[in-house]
py3Dmol code that shows the C-alpha trace and the ligand (Angstrom):
import py3Dmol

protein = """\
ATOM      1  CA  MET A   1       0.006   0.004   0.007  1.00  0.00           C
ATOM      2  CA  PRO A   2       1.571   3.347  -0.969  1.00  0.00           C
ATOM      3  CA  ARG A   3       1.267   5.841   1.821  1.00  0.00           C
ATOM      4  CA  PRO A   4      -1.084   8.750   1.039  1.00  0.00           C
ATOM      5  CA  PHE A   5       0.690  11.771  -0.436  1.00  0.00           C
ATOM      6  CA  ALA A   6       1.696  14.458   2.077  1.00  0.00           C
ATOM      7  CA  SER A   7      -1.405  15.519   4.081  1.00  0.00           C
ATOM      8  CA  SER A   8      -3.881  14.527   1.341  1.00  0.00           C
ATOM      9  CA  ALA A   9      -5.511  11.883   3.622  1.00  0.00           C
ATOM     10  CA  ASP A  10      -5.778  14.254   6.557  1.00  0.00           C
ATOM     11  CA  LEU A  11      -9.417  15.274   6.206  1.00  0.00           C
ATOM     12  CA  ASP A  12     -10.586  15.655   9.800  1.00  0.00           C
ATOM     13  CA  ASP A  13     -11.406  19.182  10.880  1.00  0.00           C
ATOM     14  CA  LYS A  14      -9.268  20.483  13.687  1.00  0.00           C
ATOM     15  CA  THR A  15     -10.602  22.219  16.774  1.00  0.00           C
ATOM     16  CA  GLN A  16      -9.873  25.938  16.756  1.00  0.00           C
ATOM     17  CA  THR A  17      -9.066  27.777  19.977  1.00  0.00           C
ATOM     18  CA  LEU A  18      -9.263  31.535  20.364  1.00  0.00           C
ATOM     19  CA  GLU A  19      -7.021  32.937  23.097  1.00  0.00           C
ATOM     20  CA  LEU A  20      -6.911  36.436  24.455  1.00  0.00           C
ATOM     21  CA  LEU A  21      -3.181  36.896  25.121  1.00  0.00           C
ATOM     22  CA  ALA A  22      -3.467  40.418  26.518  1.00  0.00           C
ATOM     23  CA  ASP A  23      -5.984  43.261  26.203  1.00  0.00           C
ATOM     24  CA  GLY A  24      -6.783  43.365  22.465  1.00  0.00           C
ATOM     25  CA  VAL A  25      -4.303  40.664  21.439  1.00  0.00           C
ATOM     26  CA  TYR A  26      -5.738  37.470  19.949  1.00  0.00           C
ATOM     27  CA  ALA A  27      -4.409  34.188  18.677  1.00  0.00           C
ATOM     28  CA  LEU A  28      -6.376  31.436  16.966  1.00  0.00           C
ATOM     29  CA  THR A  29      -4.648  28.056  17.057  1.00  0.00           C
ATOM     30  CA  ALA A  30      -5.925  24.799  15.566  1.00  0.00           C
ATOM     31  CA  GLU A  31      -4.143  21.645  16.694  1.00  0.00           C
ATOM     32  CA  GLY A  32      -1.256  22.087  14.297  1.00  0.00           C
ATOM     33  CA  ASP A  33      -3.055  23.814  11.425  1.00  0.00           C
ATOM     34  CA  PRO A  34      -1.701  27.288  10.570  1.00  0.00           C
ATOM     35  CA  ASN A  35      -2.181  29.831  13.355  1.00  0.00           C
ATOM     36  CA  VAL A  36      -3.466  33.388  12.899  1.00  0.00           C
ATOM     37  CA  GLY A  37      -3.615  36.436  15.135  1.00  0.00           C
ATOM     38  CA  ALA A  38      -4.984  39.950  15.532  1.00  0.00           C
ATOM     39  CA  VAL A  39      -3.965  43.006  17.491  1.00  0.00           C
ATOM     40  CA  GLU A  40      -6.275  45.905  18.328  1.00  0.00           C
ATOM     41  CA  GLY A  41      -5.136  49.410  17.676  1.00  0.00           C
ATOM     42  CA  GLU A  42      -7.037  52.282  19.290  1.00  0.00           C
ATOM     43  CA  ASP A  43      -9.487  52.447  16.361  1.00  0.00           C
ATOM     44  CA  PHE A  44      -8.315  49.763  13.957  1.00  0.00           C
ATOM     45  CA  LEU A  45      -7.122  46.178  13.756  1.00  0.00           C
ATOM     46  CA  VAL A  46      -3.940  44.515  12.582  1.00  0.00           C
ATOM     47  CA  CYS A  47      -4.405  40.962  11.412  1.00  0.00           C
ATOM     48  CA  PHE A  48      -1.515  38.531  11.246  1.00  0.00           C
ATOM     49  CA  GLU A  49      -1.637  35.853   8.513  1.00  0.00           C
ATOM     50  CA  ALA A  50      -4.458  35.221   6.065  1.00  0.00           C
ATOM     51  CA  LEU A  51      -5.048  31.451   5.870  1.00  0.00           C
ATOM     52  CA  ALA A  52      -5.365  29.517   2.609  1.00  0.00           C
ATOM     53  CA  THR A  53      -8.638  30.781   1.170  1.00  0.00           C
ATOM     54  CA  PRO A  54     -11.092  33.666   1.652  1.00  0.00           C
ATOM     55  CA  ALA A  55     -13.688  31.166   2.937  1.00  0.00           C
ATOM     56  CA  ALA A  56     -11.252  29.943   5.634  1.00  0.00           C
ATOM     57  CA  ALA A  57     -10.394  33.557   6.493  1.00  0.00           C
ATOM     58  CA  ARG A  58     -14.054  34.491   6.806  1.00  0.00           C
ATOM     59  CA  ASP A  59     -14.475  31.748   9.393  1.00  0.00           C
ATOM     60  CA  TRP A  60     -11.642  33.218  11.430  1.00  0.00           C
ATOM     61  CA  LEU A  61     -13.010  36.751  11.042  1.00  0.00           C
ATOM     62  CA  ALA A  62     -16.423  35.591  12.251  1.00  0.00           C
ATOM     63  CA  VAL A  63     -14.728  34.405  15.444  1.00  0.00           C
ATOM     64  CA  LEU A  64     -12.772  37.631  15.754  1.00  0.00           C
ATOM     65  CA  ARG A  65     -15.946  39.674  15.250  1.00  0.00           C
ATOM     66  CA  THR A  66     -17.394  38.191  18.413  1.00  0.00           C
ATOM     67  CA  ARG A  67     -14.711  40.214  20.247  1.00  0.00           C
ATOM     68  CA  THR A  68     -14.199  43.420  18.307  1.00  0.00           C
ATOM     69  CA  ASP A  69     -15.853  45.342  15.461  1.00  0.00           C
ATOM     70  CA  LYS A  70     -12.902  47.641  14.750  1.00  0.00           C
ATOM     71  CA  PRO A  71     -12.057  47.947  11.046  1.00  0.00           C
ATOM     72  CA  ILE A  72      -9.069  46.026   9.711  1.00  0.00           C
ATOM     73  CA  ARG A  73      -6.419  48.479   8.575  1.00  0.00           C
ATOM     74  CA  TYR A  74      -3.383  46.219   8.216  1.00  0.00           C
ATOM     75  CA  LEU A  75      -2.910  42.592   7.176  1.00  0.00           C
ATOM     76  CA  VAL A  76       0.589  41.341   7.954  1.00  0.00           C
ATOM     77  CA  LEU A  77       1.869  38.277   6.050  1.00  0.00           C
ATOM     78  CA  SER A  78       4.794  36.529   7.730  1.00  0.00           C
ATOM     79  CA  HIS A  79       5.938  34.897   4.428  1.00  0.00           C
ATOM     80  CA  TYR A  80       4.787  33.869   0.975  1.00  0.00           C
ATOM     81  CA  HIS A  81       3.392  30.371   1.509  1.00  0.00           C
ATOM     82  CA  ALA A  82      -0.084  29.848   0.051  1.00  0.00           C
ATOM     83  CA  VAL A  83      -1.697  28.630   3.269  1.00  0.00           C
ATOM     84  CA  ARG A  84      -0.707  31.964   4.843  1.00  0.00           C
ATOM     85  CA  THR A  85      -1.578  34.353   2.077  1.00  0.00           C
ATOM     86  CA  LEU A  86      -4.317  33.299  -0.365  1.00  0.00           C
ATOM     87  CA  GLY A  87      -7.199  34.156   1.997  1.00  0.00           C
ATOM     88  CA  ALA A  88      -6.164  37.808   2.046  1.00  0.00           C
ATOM     89  CA  SER A  89      -9.059  39.200   0.019  1.00  0.00           C
ATOM     90  CA  ALA A  90     -11.491  38.370   2.835  1.00  0.00           C
ATOM     91  CA  PHE A  91      -9.834  40.927   5.114  1.00  0.00           C
ATOM     92  CA  HIS A  92     -10.457  43.928   2.865  1.00  0.00           C
ATOM     93  CA  ALA A  93      -7.330  45.426   4.423  1.00  0.00           C
ATOM     94  CA  PRO A  94      -6.221  48.749   2.928  1.00  0.00           C
ATOM     95  CA  VAL A  95      -2.610  47.833   3.668  1.00  0.00           C
ATOM     96  CA  ILE A  96      -1.030  44.402   3.213  1.00  0.00           C
ATOM     97  CA  ILE A  97       2.473  44.203   4.658  1.00  0.00           C
ATOM     98  CA  ALA A  98       5.250  41.706   3.938  1.00  0.00           C
ATOM     99  CA  HIS A  99       8.992  41.546   3.558  1.00  0.00           C
ATOM    100  CA  ASP A 100      10.604  42.734   0.311  1.00  0.00           C
ATOM    101  CA  ARG A 101      11.760  39.221  -0.477  1.00  0.00           C
ATOM    102  CA  THR A 102       8.292  37.865   0.058  1.00  0.00           C
ATOM    103  CA  ARG A 103       7.033  39.990  -2.815  1.00  0.00           C
ATOM    104  CA  THR A 104       9.947  38.668  -4.897  1.00  0.00           C
ATOM    105  CA  LEU A 105       9.094  35.084  -4.014  1.00  0.00           C
ATOM    106  CA  ILE A 106       5.420  35.527  -4.788  1.00  0.00           C
ATOM    107  CA  ALA A 107       6.388  36.809  -8.227  1.00  0.00           C
ATOM    108  CA  GLU A 108       8.902  34.031  -8.805  1.00  0.00           C
ATOM    109  CA  ARG A 109       7.058  30.990  -7.424  1.00  0.00           C
ATOM    110  CA  GLY A 110       3.712  32.002  -5.963  1.00  0.00           C
ATOM    111  CA  GLN A 111       1.666  30.218  -8.586  1.00  0.00           C
ATOM    112  CA  GLN A 112       3.655  26.932  -8.326  1.00  0.00           C
ATOM    113  CA  ASP A 113       3.511  27.184  -4.521  1.00  0.00           C
ATOM    114  CA  TRP A 114      -0.266  27.553  -4.635  1.00  0.00           C
ATOM    115  CA  GLU A 115      -0.599  24.373  -6.736  1.00  0.00           C
ATOM    116  CA  SER A 116       1.908  22.486  -4.617  1.00  0.00           C
ATOM    117  CA  GLU A 117       0.311  23.391  -1.284  1.00  0.00           C
ATOM    118  CA  TYR A 118      -3.195  22.659  -2.541  1.00  0.00           C
ATOM    119  CA  GLY A 119      -2.059  19.174  -3.468  1.00  0.00           C
ATOM    120  CA  ARG A 120      -0.269  18.621  -0.180  1.00  0.00           C
ATOM    121  CA  MET A 121      -2.930  19.990   2.173  1.00  0.00           C
ATOM    122  CA  PRO A 122      -6.290  20.092   0.372  1.00  0.00           C
ATOM    123  CA  ARG A 123      -8.268  20.252   3.663  1.00  0.00           C
ATOM    124  CA  LEU A 124      -6.880  23.736   4.388  1.00  0.00           C
ATOM    125  CA  PHE A 125      -8.257  25.058   1.092  1.00  0.00           C
ATOM    126  CA  LYS A 126     -11.899  25.572   1.960  1.00  0.00           C
ATOM    127  CA  GLU A 127     -13.766  26.656  -1.183  1.00  0.00           C
ATOM    128  CA  PRO A 128     -10.625  26.980  -3.268  1.00  0.00           C
ATOM    129  CA  GLU A 129     -12.611  28.455  -6.167  1.00  0.00           C
ATOM    130  CA  GLY A 130     -12.996  31.611  -4.064  1.00  0.00           C
ATOM    131  CA  ILE A 131      -9.282  32.530  -4.285  1.00  0.00           C
ATOM    132  CA  PRO A 132      -9.160  35.561  -6.593  1.00  0.00           C
ATOM    133  CA  GLY A 133      -5.488  35.102  -7.440  1.00  0.00           C
ATOM    134  CA  LEU A 134      -2.099  35.568  -5.819  1.00  0.00           C
ATOM    135  CA  THR A 135      -1.861  37.976  -2.871  1.00  0.00           C
ATOM    136  CA  TRP A 136       0.318  41.002  -3.465  1.00  0.00           C
ATOM    137  CA  PRO A 137       1.613  43.063  -0.549  1.00  0.00           C
ATOM    138  CA  THR A 138       1.000  46.795  -0.831  1.00  0.00           C
ATOM    139  CA  VAL A 139       3.843  47.743   1.551  1.00  0.00           C
ATOM    140  CA  THR A 140       7.106  45.874   1.936  1.00  0.00           C
ATOM    141  CA  PHE A 141      10.234  46.508   4.008  1.00  0.00           C
ATOM    142  CA  SER A 142      13.693  45.049   4.459  1.00  0.00           C
ATOM    143  CA  SER A 143      14.570  45.347   8.175  1.00  0.00           C
ATOM    144  CA  THR A 144      11.912  46.754  10.512  1.00  0.00           C
ATOM    145  CA  LEU A 145       8.563  48.488  10.304  1.00  0.00           C
ATOM    146  CA  THR A 146       6.661  49.830  13.312  1.00  0.00           C
ATOM    147  CA  ILE A 147       2.915  50.304  13.538  1.00  0.00           C
ATOM    148  CA  ASP A 148       1.808  52.839  16.155  1.00  0.00           C
ATOM    149  CA  LEU A 149      -1.302  51.247  17.665  1.00  0.00           C
ATOM    150  CA  GLY A 150      -2.622  54.604  18.901  1.00  0.00           C
ATOM    151  CA  GLY A 151      -3.939  55.716  22.274  1.00  0.00           C
ATOM    152  CA  ASP A 152      -1.821  54.128  24.974  1.00  0.00           C
ATOM    153  CA  ARG A 153      -1.575  50.798  23.166  1.00  0.00           C
ATOM    154  CA  GLY A 154       2.068  51.084  22.251  1.00  0.00           C
ATOM    155  CA  ASP A 155       3.716  49.797  19.087  1.00  0.00           C
ATOM    156  CA  LEU A 156       3.617  46.652  17.019  1.00  0.00           C
ATOM    157  CA  ASP A 157       7.137  46.068  15.695  1.00  0.00           C
ATOM    158  CA  LEU A 158       7.552  44.009  12.534  1.00  0.00           C
ATOM    159  CA  ALA A 159      11.059  42.666  12.092  1.00  0.00           C
ATOM    160  CA  TYR A 160      13.142  40.593   9.685  1.00  0.00           C
ATOM    161  CA  CYS A 161      15.446  38.242  11.569  1.00  0.00           C
ATOM    162  CA  GLY A 162      17.397  36.756   8.682  1.00  0.00           C
ATOM    163  CA  ARG A 163      16.898  33.902   6.246  1.00  0.00           C
ATOM    164  CA  GLY A 164      14.947  31.035   7.777  1.00  0.00           C
ATOM    165  CA  HIS A 165      11.809  29.130   6.905  1.00  0.00           C
ATOM    166  CA  THR A 166      11.904  31.125   3.639  1.00  0.00           C
ATOM    167  CA  GLU A 167      14.102  34.007   2.534  1.00  0.00           C
ATOM    168  CA  GLY A 168      11.533  36.590   3.674  1.00  0.00           C
ATOM    169  CA  ASP A 169       9.998  35.631   7.024  1.00  0.00           C
ATOM    170  CA  ILE A 170       9.034  38.414   9.400  1.00  0.00           C
ATOM    171  CA  VAL A 171       7.851  38.352  13.048  1.00  0.00           C
ATOM    172  CA  ALA A 172       5.487  40.687  14.879  1.00  0.00           C
ATOM    173  CA  TRP A 173       6.481  41.824  18.334  1.00  0.00           C
ATOM    174  CA  LEU A 174       4.472  43.625  20.989  1.00  0.00           C
ATOM    175  CA  PRO A 175       7.081  45.080  23.356  1.00  0.00           C
ATOM    176  CA  ARG A 176       4.476  46.218  25.905  1.00  0.00           C
ATOM    177  CA  HIS A 177       3.206  42.670  26.446  1.00  0.00           C
ATOM    178  CA  LYS A 178       6.349  40.765  25.361  1.00  0.00           C
ATOM    179  CA  ILE A 179       4.232  38.784  22.909  1.00  0.00           C
ATOM    180  CA  LEU A 180       5.826  37.450  19.727  1.00  0.00           C
ATOM    181  CA  PHE A 181       4.012  36.220  16.649  1.00  0.00           C
ATOM    182  CA  ALA A 182       6.850  34.209  15.133  1.00  0.00           C
ATOM    183  CA  GLY A 183       5.245  32.851  11.961  1.00  0.00           C
ATOM    184  CA  ASP A 184       6.823  29.643  10.755  1.00  0.00           C
ATOM    185  CA  LEU A 185      10.271  30.624  12.127  1.00  0.00           C
ATOM    186  CA  VAL A 186       9.189  28.841  15.328  1.00  0.00           C
ATOM    187  CA  GLU A 187       6.811  25.903  15.711  1.00  0.00           C
ATOM    188  CA  THR A 188       5.356  24.964  19.048  1.00  0.00           C
ATOM    189  CA  GLN A 189       4.949  21.228  19.241  1.00  0.00           C
ATOM    190  CA  ALA A 190       4.445  20.880  15.473  1.00  0.00           C
ATOM    191  CA  ALA A 191       6.945  19.577  12.948  1.00  0.00           C
ATOM    192  CA  LEU A 192       8.916  22.026  10.830  1.00  0.00           C
ATOM    193  CA  TYR A 193       8.374  22.445   7.131  1.00  0.00           C
ATOM    194  CA  THR A 194      11.748  23.409   5.659  1.00  0.00           C
ATOM    195  CA  GLY A 195      11.376  22.734   1.945  1.00  0.00           C
ATOM    196  CA  ASP A 196      12.080  26.393   1.111  1.00  0.00           C
ATOM    197  CA  ALA A 197      14.407  27.061   4.007  1.00  0.00           C
ATOM    198  CA  PHE A 198      17.979  28.179   4.678  1.00  0.00           C
ATOM    199  CA  HIS A 199      18.728  25.728   7.478  1.00  0.00           C
ATOM    200  CA  ARG A 200      22.116  26.904   8.572  1.00  0.00           C
ATOM    201  CA  ASP A 201      21.125  30.603   8.782  1.00  0.00           C
ATOM    202  CA  TRP A 202      17.866  29.701  10.471  1.00  0.00           C
ATOM    203  CA  ALA A 203      19.475  27.436  13.107  1.00  0.00           C
ATOM    204  CA  SER A 204      22.048  30.087  14.010  1.00  0.00           C
ATOM    205  CA  GLY A 205      21.717  33.853  13.602  1.00  0.00           C
ATOM    206  CA  THR A 206      18.035  33.954  12.687  1.00  0.00           C
ATOM    207  CA  LEU A 207      16.854  32.018  15.741  1.00  0.00           C
ATOM    208  CA  ASP A 208      19.341  33.997  17.857  1.00  0.00           C
ATOM    209  CA  HIS A 209      17.573  37.118  16.686  1.00  0.00           C
ATOM    210  CA  VAL A 210      14.140  35.602  17.411  1.00  0.00           C
ATOM    211  CA  ALA A 211      15.314  34.601  20.899  1.00  0.00           C
ATOM    212  CA  SER A 212      16.713  38.073  21.549  1.00  0.00           C
ATOM    213  CA  PHE A 213      13.213  39.525  21.867  1.00  0.00           C
ATOM    214  CA  GLY A 214      12.860  37.666  25.184  1.00  0.00           C
ATOM    215  CA  ALA A 215       9.247  36.738  24.473  1.00  0.00           C
ATOM    216  CA  GLU A 216       7.030  35.775  27.409  1.00  0.00           C
ATOM    217  CA  THR A 217       4.276  34.585  25.113  1.00  0.00           C
ATOM    218  CA  LEU A 218       5.087  33.063  21.727  1.00  0.00           C
ATOM    219  CA  VAL A 219       2.676  32.245  18.923  1.00  0.00           C
ATOM    220  CA  GLY A 220       4.359  29.931  16.463  1.00  0.00           C
ATOM    221  CA  GLY A 221       3.263  29.172  12.956  1.00  0.00           C
ATOM    222  CA  ARG A 222       1.590  25.971  14.055  1.00  0.00           C
ATOM    223  CA  GLY A 223       0.809  24.430  17.412  1.00  0.00           C
ATOM    224  CA  ALA A 224      -0.360  25.714  20.766  1.00  0.00           C
ATOM    225  CA  VAL A 225       0.552  29.147  22.146  1.00  0.00           C
ATOM    226  CA  ALA A 226       3.673  29.008  24.291  1.00  0.00           C
ATOM    227  CA  HIS A 227       2.812  30.750  27.561  1.00  0.00           C
ATOM    228  CA  GLY A 228       5.655  32.031  29.732  1.00  0.00           C
ATOM    229  CA  ARG A 229       9.302  32.720  29.126  1.00  0.00           C
ATOM    230  CA  ALA A 230      10.351  29.076  29.659  1.00  0.00           C
ATOM    231  CA  ALA A 231       7.813  27.681  27.180  1.00  0.00           C
ATOM    232  CA  SER A 232       8.671  30.374  24.648  1.00  0.00           C
ATOM    233  CA  ARG A 233      12.376  29.556  24.891  1.00  0.00           C
ATOM    234  CA  ALA A 234      11.603  25.834  24.695  1.00  0.00           C
ATOM    235  CA  ALA A 235       9.718  26.345  21.425  1.00  0.00           C
ATOM    236  CA  ILE A 236      12.757  28.149  19.936  1.00  0.00           C
ATOM    237  CA  THR A 237      15.077  25.412  21.274  1.00  0.00           C
ATOM    238  CA  GLN A 238      12.903  22.689  19.788  1.00  0.00           C
ATOM    239  CA  THR A 239      12.908  24.439  16.444  1.00  0.00           C
ATOM    240  CA  ARG A 240      16.682  24.790  16.523  1.00  0.00           C
ATOM    241  CA  ASP A 241      17.159  21.171  17.603  1.00  0.00           C
ATOM    242  CA  PHE A 242      14.979  19.930  14.726  1.00  0.00           C
ATOM    243  CA  LEU A 243      17.049  21.929  12.231  1.00  0.00           C
ATOM    244  CA  LYS A 244      20.437  21.050  13.665  1.00  0.00           C
ATOM    245  CA  THR A 245      19.540  17.389  13.731  1.00  0.00           C
ATOM    246  CA  MET A 246      18.608  17.438  10.090  1.00  0.00           C
ATOM    247  CA  ILE A 247      21.785  19.317   9.137  1.00  0.00           C
ATOM    248  CA  GLY A 248      23.920  16.923  11.145  1.00  0.00           C
ATOM    249  CA  GLU A 249      22.349  13.705   9.919  1.00  0.00           C
ATOM    250  CA  VAL A 250      22.173  14.694   6.262  1.00  0.00           C
ATOM    251  CA  GLY A 251      25.731  16.053   6.461  1.00  0.00           C
ATOM    252  CA  ALA A 252      27.032  12.770   7.925  1.00  0.00           C
ATOM    253  CA  VAL A 253      25.377  10.692   5.192  1.00  0.00           C
ATOM    254  CA  ARG A 254      26.817  12.975   2.519  1.00  0.00           C
ATOM    255  CA  GLU A 255      30.304  12.813   4.001  1.00  0.00           C
ATOM    256  CA  ARG A 256      30.361   9.037   3.798  1.00  0.00           C
ATOM    257  CA  GLY A 257      29.138   9.111   0.224  1.00  0.00           C
ATOM    258  CA  GLY A 258      25.594   8.031   1.006  1.00  0.00           C
ATOM    259  CA  THR A 259      22.368   8.690  -0.866  1.00  0.00           C
ATOM    260  CA  LEU A 260      19.397  11.004  -0.380  1.00  0.00           C
ATOM    261  CA  LYS A 261      17.316   7.933   0.533  1.00  0.00           C
ATOM    262  CA  GLU A 262      19.808   7.038   3.247  1.00  0.00           C
ATOM    263  CA  ALA A 263      19.765  10.609   4.525  1.00  0.00           C
ATOM    264  CA  PHE A 264      15.979  10.463   4.802  1.00  0.00           C
ATOM    265  CA  ALA A 265      16.161   7.187   6.779  1.00  0.00           C
ATOM    266  CA  ALA A 266      18.806   8.631   9.065  1.00  0.00           C
ATOM    267  CA  VAL A 267      16.894  11.816   9.808  1.00  0.00           C
ATOM    268  CA  HIS A 268      13.658   9.937  10.313  1.00  0.00           C
ATOM    269  CA  ALA A 269      15.245   7.533  12.743  1.00  0.00           C
ATOM    270  CA  VAL A 270      16.674  10.282  14.910  1.00  0.00           C
ATOM    271  CA  LEU A 271      13.722  12.695  14.854  1.00  0.00           C
ATOM    272  CA  ALA A 272      10.802  10.301  15.019  1.00  0.00           C
ATOM    273  CA  PRO A 273      11.146   9.346  18.703  1.00  0.00           C
ATOM    274  CA  ALA A 274      10.789  12.960  19.822  1.00  0.00           C
ATOM    275  CA  TYR A 275       8.796  14.558  17.017  1.00  0.00           C
ATOM    276  CA  GLY A 276       7.147  11.698  15.076  1.00  0.00           C
ATOM    277  CA  GLY A 277       3.750  12.190  16.755  1.00  0.00           C
ATOM    278  CA  TRP A 278       3.591  15.920  16.059  1.00  0.00           C
ATOM    279  CA  PRO A 279       1.369  17.354  13.312  1.00  0.00           C
ATOM    280  CA  ILE A 280       2.650  17.077   9.749  1.00  0.00           C
ATOM    281  CA  PHE A 281       5.861  15.258  10.674  1.00  0.00           C
ATOM    282  CA  GLU A 282       5.549  12.530   8.048  1.00  0.00           C
ATOM    283  CA  HIS A 283       4.212  14.996   5.529  1.00  0.00           C
ATOM    284  CA  CYS A 284       7.135  17.387   5.907  1.00  0.00           C
ATOM    285  CA  LEU A 285      10.154  15.151   6.231  1.00  0.00           C
ATOM    286  CA  PRO A 286      10.737  14.086   2.590  1.00  0.00           C
ATOM    287  CA  PHE A 287      10.563  17.714   1.443  1.00  0.00           C
ATOM    288  CA  ASP A 288      12.709  18.891   4.343  1.00  0.00           C
ATOM    289  CA  VAL A 289      15.460  16.351   3.795  1.00  0.00           C
ATOM    290  CA  SER A 290      15.486  17.093   0.077  1.00  0.00           C
ATOM    291  CA  ARG A 291      16.063  20.791   0.750  1.00  0.00           C
ATOM    292  CA  VAL A 292      18.803  20.106   3.393  1.00  0.00           C
ATOM    293  CA  TRP A 293      20.498  17.864   0.879  1.00  0.00           C
ATOM    294  CA  ASP A 294      20.348  20.611  -1.771  1.00  0.00           C
ATOM    295  CA  GLU A 295      21.589  23.249   0.669  1.00  0.00           C
ATOM    296  CA  LEU A 296      24.567  21.107   1.718  1.00  0.00           C
ATOM    297  CA  SER A 297      25.250  20.449  -1.957  1.00  0.00           C
ATOM    298  CA  GLY A 298      25.781  24.157  -2.532  1.00  0.00           C
ATOM    299  CA  ILE A 299      22.318  24.949  -4.008  1.00  0.00           C
ATOM    300  CA  ASP A 300      21.727  28.215  -2.185  1.00  0.00           C
ATOM    301  CA  TRP A 301      18.437  29.192  -3.819  1.00  0.00           C
ATOM    302  CA  PRO A 302      15.662  26.678  -3.025  1.00  0.00           C
ATOM    303  CA  VAL A 303      14.443  24.816  -6.084  1.00  0.00           C
ATOM    304  CA  VAL A 304      10.797  25.666  -6.843  1.00  0.00           C
ATOM    305  CA  TRP A 305       8.300  23.059  -5.719  1.00  0.00           C
ATOM    306  CA  THR A 306       5.758  22.043  -8.339  1.00  0.00           C
ATOM    307  CA  ALA A 307       3.003  19.509  -8.035  1.00  0.00           C
ATOM    308  CA  GLU A 308       5.122  17.172 -10.191  1.00  0.00           C
ATOM    309  CA  ARG A 309       8.310  17.619  -8.174  1.00  0.00           C
ATOM    310  CA  ASP A 310       6.335  17.069  -4.974  1.00  0.00           C
ATOM    311  CA  ARG A 311       5.252  13.625  -6.164  1.00  0.00           C
ATOM    312  CA  HIS A 312       8.749  12.742  -7.332  1.00  0.00           C
ATOM    313  CA  VAL A 313      10.372  13.600  -3.988  1.00  0.00           C
ATOM    314  CA  TRP A 314       7.562  12.019  -2.009  1.00  0.00           C
ATOM    315  CA  ASP A 315       8.048   8.695  -3.765  1.00  0.00           C
ATOM    316  CA  GLN A 316      11.829   8.611  -3.350  1.00  0.00           C
ATOM    317  CA  PRO A 317      12.176   7.636   0.303  1.00  0.00           C
ATOM    318  CA  GLN A 318      10.158   4.450  -0.185  1.00  0.00           C
ATOM    319  CA  ASP A 319      11.788   3.315  -3.473  1.00  0.00           C
TER     320      ASP A 319
END
"""
ligand_1 = """\
1
ZN
Zn 5.350 28.419 5.630
"""
view = py3Dmol.view(width=600, height=400)
view.addModel(protein, "pdb")
view.setStyle({"model": 0}, {"cartoon": {"style": "trace"}})
view.addModel(ligand_1, "xyz")
view.setStyle({"model": 1}, {"stick": {}})
view.zoomTo()
view.show()
């Protein structure tokens, strides 16, 4: 029996949980499905992440509207992946913010990524026919961008921490509350997807930068909210451990002249005891190991995933 492709057989709805992290600061988590958030300004809202389709986003907004009716002024996209961006039209946000390189990546590979992610995780694409097209940011930045929340609500700081999960991930930081929305740069008890990543940068300087905020509440890209400084640090440590393990195992196989298939087996054997039960572990690993292999082979720029390449790489580890 061939194993089902990626998450294509994962069809059970996940339970969503809305958490109020501080006055006017919301996170919606969903048992390992992509997380979203929102921050109230004095007379407007900032939304963080857009989900995979407008229909999925409307469900989230219906939940948010039970708490606040302020108009959405900003939609912040942590990176270019389809399950984070293609629901954007539902927000009717006058300003859509992302990193400079996220705009570049959407132009270069947004269409292929859409098709790839739809094939891998069809359940996340509620009413896919409602997607009007690729999402284009209206404002981009390279280093930092601060949103004044008005009144006495302080600032929301958007920051680039270096190459990581993609070339253009950003985080959102609330200094007043020490709350960090980390996007997919940190996962909290969910497996990492690293098929478009820069593992060595991510595992070193980028996560150092993320850790330097000293978050006391951390919302990762997937998984439960990390409450408290210890749990926030643990999420960053877990993310770094996952990355370093992959780099180490794939590197060792390469050094002894082994194959990609052997590298996959080695990584799986080491990571599965700790992480095998976490959401999307089996789904991610073939794509992750393929990208680590490429990176260690000197392929700096991640090869574009297409629906065809997805199937090819998926079938390799079980040849
Ligand atoms: Zn992502």
